[in-house]
C-alpha positions in Angstrom: 16.5 5.8 3.6 17.9 8.0 0.7 18.1 5.0 -1.7 14.3 4.8 -1.5 13.5 8.4 -2.1 12.6 8.1 -5.6 10.7 4.9 -5.1 8.8 6.3 -2.1 7.9 9.5 -4.0 6.5 7.6 -6.9 4.9 5.3 -4.5 3.1 8.2 -2.9 1.8 9.5 -6.4 0.5 6.0 -7.3 -1.1 5.7 -3.8 -2.7 9.1 -4.4 -4.1 8.2 -7.7 -5.1 4.5 -7.2 -5.3 3.8 -3.5 -6.5 6.8 -1.6 -10.1 6.6 -2.6 -10.5 3.4 -0.4 -7.4 4.0 1.9 -7.3 7.6 2.9 -4.6 8.1 5.8 -4.1 4.3 5.9 -7.8 3.5 6.7 -10.3 1.3 4.7 -13.7 2.8 4.0 -15.2 -0.8 3.2 -13.7 -2.8 5.9 -12.2 -0.9 8.8 -10.2 -3.9 10.2 -8.5 -4.4 6.9 -6.8 -1.1 7.0 -3.1 -0.2 6.2 -2.0 0.5 9.9 1.1 -1.3 11.1 -0.8 -3.7 13.4 -3.4 -4.6 10.8 -0.9 -5.2 8.1 1.0 -7.6 10.5 -2.1 -9.3 12.0 -3.4 -9.9 8.2 0.0 -11.2 6.9 0.9 -8.1 5.0 3.9 -7.0 7.2 6.4 -6.9 4.3 6.6 -4.9 1.0 6.5 -8.3 -0.8 3.3 -9.3 0.7 1.7 -5.9 0.1 2.9 -6.0 -3.6 1.2 -9.4 -3.8 -2.2 -8.1 -2.7 -1.8 -5.1 -4.9 -1.0 -7.2 -7.9 -3.6 -9.9 -7.4 -6.2 -8.4 -5.3 -8.3 -10.3 -2.7 -12.1 -10.1 -1.7 -13.0 -6.4 -2.1 -9.5 -5.4 -3.0 -9.1 -5.1 -6.6 -6.2 -6.5 -8.6 -3.9 -3.9 -10.1 -1.7 -6.1 -12.2 -3.2 -4.8 -15.4 -3.3 -1.1 -14.3 0.1 -0.7 -12.7 3.6 -1.8 -13.8 5.7 -4.1 -11.5 7.8 -1.0 -10.6 4.8 1.0 -9.7 3.5 -1.8 -7.6 6.8 -2.2 -5.8 7.0 1.5 -5.2 3.5 1.8 -3.8 4.1 -1.2 -1.6 7.2 0.4 -0.2 5.5 3.6 0.4 2.6 1.9 2.3 5.0 0.0 4.5 7.0 3.3 5.2 3.8 5.1 6.0 2.4 2.3 8.3 5.7 2.3 10.2 5.3 6.1 10.8 1.5 5.7 11.5 0.4 7.5 8.5 1.6 11.0 9.2 0.4 12.5 6.0 
C-alpha cells in the first residue's frame, strides 16, 4: 500500500473537513442504512473507489455534490480513503 500513502493521507484530511460531519466513523447521521461500511457500500453499488468518487462528485438525494468544492484529485483521494477505511471496518 505505500503507493497510496500520500493519497490516503490527503483523503483522510479531505474526509475530516468535508465528510465527517455526516459520516463520523463511517456512519450516516441522516440515513443509517446509507453508511460507509463495507457491506452497505457494496449493497448500494459503491464498492469501488470509482463509484464512491462518482457520488462524491455528483451527489445523490441527501448527499451533496462536491464537484465545485473539491478538485478531481481530492475526490479521488477521499474515495480511496473511504474504501480503505471501509475495508478495515473504520478503525479510526
